[in-house]
C-alpha positions as CSV (number, residue, x, y, z in Angstrom):
1,M,11.9,-2.8,-11.3
2,A,11.3,-5.9,-9.4
3,K,13.7,-4.9,-6.8
4,R,11.8,-1.7,-6.1
5,I,8.4,-3.4,-6.5
6,E,9.7,-5.7,-3.6
7,D,11.5,-2.6,-1.5
8,A,8.0,-1.1,-1.6
9,M,5.9,-4.0,-0.5
10,L,8.3,-4.6,2.2
11,D,8.0,-0.9,3.0
12,F,4.4,-0.9,3.0
13,Y,4.1,-4.1,5.5
14,D,6.7,-2.2,7.7
15,S,4.4,0.7,7.9
16,L,1.4,-1.7,8.9
17,L,3.6,-3.3,11.6
18,A,4.6,0.4,13.0
19,A,0.8,1.1,12.7
20,A,-0.4,-2.0,14.4
21,K,2.4,-1.7,17.0
22,K,1.9,1.8,18.1
23,T,-0.5,3.0,20.7
24,G,-2.2,6.5,20.4
25,D,-2.2,8.3,17.3
26,R,-1.6,5.9,14.3
27,N,-2.2,8.4,11.4
28,D,1.2,9.1,10.7
29,C,2.0,5.3,10.0
30,L,-1.1,5.0,7.9
31,A,-0.5,7.9,5.9
32,N,3.0,6.6,5.2
33,A,1.6,3.3,4.2
34,D,-1.1,4.9,2.0
35,M,2.0,6.7,0.2
36,V,3.9,3.5,-0.4
37,L,0.9,1.8,-1.4
38,E,0.5,4.7,-3.8
39,R,4.1,4.2,-5.0
40,L,3.7,0.4,-5.5
41,K,0.7,1.1,-7.6
42,H,2.8,3.5,-10.0
43,Y,5.7,0.7,-10.2
44,I,3.1,-1.9,-11.1
45,R,1.4,-0.2,-14.1
46,L,5.0,1.1,-15.1
47,S,5.9,-2.5,-15.4
48,K,3.0,-3.4,-17.3
49,D,4.1,-0.5,-19.7
50,M,7.4,-1.9,-20.1
51,G,6.2,-5.3,-20.8
52,L,7.4,-6.8,-17.7
53,F,3.6,-8.1,-16.8
54,S,1.3,-9.2,-18.9
55,L,-2.4,-7.6,-19.1
56,R,-3.7,-10.4,-16.9
57,Q,-0.8,-10.3,-14.5
58,Y,-1.1,-6.4,-14.1
59,E,-5.0,-7.0,-13.6
60,Y,-4.4,-9.3,-10.9
61,A,-1.8,-7.3,-9.0
62,A,-4.2,-4.3,-9.6
63,A,-7.3,-6.0,-8.2
64,A,-5.3,-6.8,-4.9
65,I,-3.7,-3.3,-4.7
66,V,-7.2,-2.0,-4.9
67,E,-8.4,-4.2,-2.3
68,I,-5.6,-3.4,0.0
69,G,-6.0,0.4,-0.3
70,R,-10.0,0.0,0.7
71,M,-8.8,-2.1,4.0
72,L,-6.1,0.7,4.5
73,G,-8.8,3.4,3.8
74,G,-11.3,1.9,6.4
75,W,-8.5,1.7,8.8
76,M,-7.6,5.4,8.5
77,K,-11.1,6.4,8.6
78,K,-11.6,4.6,11.9
79,C,-8.6,6.0,13.2
80,K,-9.5,9.5,12.7
81,A,-13.0,8.9,14.0
82,E,-11.7,7.7,17.4
83,P,-11.1,10.2,20.2
84,E,-7.3,11.0,21.0
């Protein structure tokens, strides 16, 4: 499970890098990042359910993921509002 979480985090980071470096329409890269973040949320929740994370560790990770999701959502909203 640790490998899957690590891979998802790196995929998320790669998607953000691609969006940051891309000129023009970034919506595809950001949508991919959103999907990977959702996958990461599920992996974290599953890890807690399997007893791999304590409740305190899960709460910390979940709060961080929620904040990252808010920032990503703001970036997506900004990109949709920009003229093409």
